[in-house]
MARMITI-998562 format. One line per field, with one value per residue (C-alpha): residue number from 1; residue in three letters; x, y, z. Coordinates in steps of 0.2 Angstrom, whole numbers, plus 5000, padded with zeros to 4 digits. Layout:
N
nr: (NUM, ...) .
rest: (ala, ...) .
x: (X, ...) .
y: (Y, ...) .
z: (Z, ...) .
//
This chain:
39
nr: (1, 2, 3, 4, 5, 6, 7, 8, 9, 10, 11, 12, 13, 14, 15, 16, 17, 18, 19, 20, 21, 22, 23, 24, 25, 26, 27, 28, 29, 30, 31, 32, 33, 34, 35, 36, 37, 38, 39) .
rest: (met, lys, ile, phe, leu, gly, phe, tyr, ile, leu, gly, asn, phe, leu, gly, ile, phe, gln, gly, lys, ala, lys, met, val, asn, met, val, lys, met, ser, met, asn, arg, asp, lys, glu, val, leu, thr) .
x: (4466, 4481, 4488, 4470, 4468, 4489, 4483, 4467, 4478, 4492, 4479, 4471, 4489, 4491, 4475, 4477, 4495, 4486, 4474, 4484, 4496, 4481, 4476, 4494, 4492, 4474, 4484, 4498, 4488, 4479, 4493, 4499, 4483, 4482, 4502, 4494, 4481, 4492, 4505) .
y: (5735, 5747, 5736, 5743, 5759, 5761, 5755, 5765, 5782, 5776, 5772, 5789, 5797, 5788, 5794, 5813, 5812, 5804, 5817, 5831, 5823, 5822, 5840, 5844, 5835, 5842, 5862, 5853, 5848, 5865, 5875, 5863, 5868, 5885, 5886, 5877, 5890, 5906, 5898) .
z: (5495, 5495, 5478, 5469, 5474, 5469, 5452, 5450, 5454, 5443, 5430, 5432, 5430, 5416, 5408, 5412, 5401, 5388, 5387, 5389, 5374, 5363, 5365, 5362, 5345, 5341, 5344, 5333, 5318, 5320, 5320, 5304, 5296, 5300, 5292, 5275, 5275, 5275, 5264) .
//
């Protein structure tokens, strides 16, 4: 049971990290678009 709980928590942490990475990528993409529009 403890092993299952550990995997569940680990999965949640990985999901949060992946979500943050996606957010960062989206911000970078939008910043690149802004640069393209300005130039």
